[in-house]
N, C-alpha and C positions, 0 to 999 in steps of 0.2 A: 548538534542541532540538525533536525531534519523535518521535511515536509511529510506528515504522516496521514495515512488513509486507513480507515478501519472498515471491515466488511460486516454488515449487520443484517438481521432478518427484517424484512419490511413489515411494518405493522402500522396501520392507520391510526390506532388509538394511542400511540406514543410519539413524543417529539424525537427529533434526531438525537438530542443529547441523552434522552432516556434510553433510546435504542443502543447507543454507544456504551452507556454506563452498564446496561444489562449484559451486553456482550463481554465487557471487561470483567464483571463479577463472575460470569460463567467461566471465563478463561482462568481466573484466579482459583476457582473451586476445582478445576479439572487438573489432574495430575498428568495424564497421558493424552496424546492426540487421539480423538475418537476415530473408530474405523471408517466412518462415513467421510471424515475429512482426509484421511489417508487416501481413500479412493479419489476424492476430488484432486488431491495433490498429484496423484498419478496421471490424471488427465491434464492438469494445468501445466506441469513442468515441461513436457515436450513442446507444447505450444509456445510457452514463454521462451524456451531455448531457440525455437525457430525464429523468433523476433529478435532476441538479444544476441544470439551467437553463443560464444563461450561463457559459461556461468559456473559458479561454484555451488555445489549442493552439499548440505550438511543435514544429518538426521540423528536424533536421539529419541528416547522414549517420550519426552514431553515437548519436542519441537522438530519442525521441518523448516529448512531455510534455503532460499535461493538468493545468491548475491551476484551482482554484475559490476565488474571493476570500472568499465568505461563510463557508466552513469552514476554508480554508487547505489543503484536501486537494490533494495532488500525486500524480498517477499517472504513472509514467514507465517507459520502456524505455530502458536505457542498454546498448548492445551487445546482450548476450544475457540481460539481467536485467530482470525486471519487478518494480517495487516501488511501494508506496503509502505515503505519509507524511502525517501530520496534526500541525501544531504544537501544543504544549501550551498552547493558548489557552482550552480549554473545561473547565468544571467543572459539577458537579451535573446538573440536568436537561438542560442544553445538551450536556454530554458524552454523555449517553445518546442524545440526538437525533442528534448527529454520528456516533456509532457505529452507529446504525440505517442511516444513509446509507452509511457505510464498509462495513457488512455487505452491503448491496445491491450496491455496486461490487465487492467481493470475490467475490460469487456470480457476477457477470457475467464477471469475469476468469477465475475457475476454470472456468466452463462453456465459455468460448470458447477457452481455452488448454490445458485438460487439466492445468494445474498446480494445486498446493495452496498456500493461503496459510499461511506460517509466521510466527508471532509471536515474535520473539526476546525480547520483554519477559516472556512467560510460558513460553517455551521449548517451544512446541507449536503445534498447528494453531490458527489464528485462530478458526475457527468453534466450537472447544471452549472458548474463553476470552473471549467477548465481555463477560460481566459483569466479569471481571478487567480487561479493557481499559478499560472505563468507569471503574472504580475507580482504576486507575493514571493515566489521563488526568486525572481530576478531582483526585486527590491531588497530582499533579505540578504542575498548573496553579495550585492553591491555594498550594503551597509556593513556586513561583516568584514569585507575586504578593506573598506575605508577605516574601520576601527582597528583591525588586527593585521592588515597587510595581506599579501598573497596575490 
């Protein structure tokens, strides 16, 4: 389980859910990462590495992926879709710290891609729901620990 964020093209005539669904459909239809997104990736990854430190990068014809062990953060392009996920590991102050990092990565991706971060957990733009994101992460992490230990 993870806290997921999807990057979508801003359009005033569509709801956030419709934007997300359109992006997902485009990603499923795409076999390879488009050249424009490869260029975006080339600008995003060094900036993300400057924030995160050591990361693992993976590349294939249909996907580009950046993973960070300390936070569990995973930034990926699959076909035509950019997404960011963070596992429900963090609660309390650590959740707030992780979402400060997530916010910085989101800002980079938005700036470099022209896309907007959609937060399906709050059904709106991520930048408008950071406090809610911290609360959801923290509450879910605590709930999972109480159910399964850890």
